N, C-alpha and C positions, 0 to 999 in steps of 0.2 A: 675413680672419677670417670664417668662416661662423657664423651663429647658428642652432643646431639646437634644437628644443624638447627638453625633458628626456625621457629614455626612461622610460616607465611600464611596470613589470613586469606581465606577464599574470597575472591571478589564477588560481590553481589551481582546477580543478573539484573540488567537494566529492566525497567518495567516494560511490559509488552505495549507496543504502540497500537492505537486504534486507527485502522485505515478507514477514512471516510469513503462513502460510495464513490466509485469512479466510472466514467462513461466508457463506452466501447472504444477500442483502439481503431484507428483508420484501417488496420489490417483486417478487420472484421471479427476479431476475437475480443472477449471480455478478459482483461488482465486480472490476475488474482491480487495484484498490488502494484505499487510503483517502485522502480529502482531509481535511487537518487544518487547522482554524481555531484559532489560538491566538496571543495576543500573546507576544512574546519573553520567555522566562523566567517564564512564567505558572504558577500553581498548578494551574489547570484548563484543559482544552482541549475541543474538539468534533471528532468524527470522523464523516465520512459516506462512504458508498460512492461510487465513481466512476461507478456505473451510472445513478442517477436524481437524487441530491442531495436526495431528499425525506425520507430516514430518517437520523437521526444519533444519536450517543450522546455523553454527556459523560464525560470521563475525567480522572483525577487525574494531572497531570504532575509534581508536586512540584518545580517550579522547575528541572528539569534543563535543561542546555544541549546535551545529546547528542542529535542528531536520531534516531539509531538507537534509543535508549532511549525517546524520545517515540513513535516508530512502533510499538515493541513494546508500550508501555502502551496506545496507542490500539487496536491490534489485539486485545489481550486484552479491553478493554472492549467492543469490537464483538462478539467471539465469545461473551462472557459475557452479553450482553443477552438477555432473554427473547424467544422467538419461538414462532410456531406450529410444531408438530412437522414439518410438511412443508418448512419453510425452515430448520430447525435442522441443516443439513448443510454439509459442505465440498464444493468442486467435485470432480467425478469425476477420477480419474487419467487423464492423456492415454492414448489407445489406442496400442498398439505400431504402428509403421509397417508397411505391407504388405510382404510378402516380395518381394524383387527377382527371385526365381526364377520363371520362367513355369511355369504348371501344364501337366502333360503327361497325356494320356489314354492308357490302354493298351488 
């Protein structure tokens, strides 16, 4: 009789969260996303850009346990925070890829 350790089921990966568009950080860079500091099920949290970690905003989380809702609320607070006009912008749309067709001269 062999004694095997009990099988432990693998935890499922949580669903990937969709980062809403976020405005430029006051440091002058466009963050790739927001870093959120918040105790579990807290009323308030703090969000900062992934670019520098120097600028942050407080947001009301209202005790939600839904990570997507928390990210949406943090993004809204980030975008609604007052900024200088030159940093009150969203990142530019990505440029179209160059055409694969070679140019010909006539």
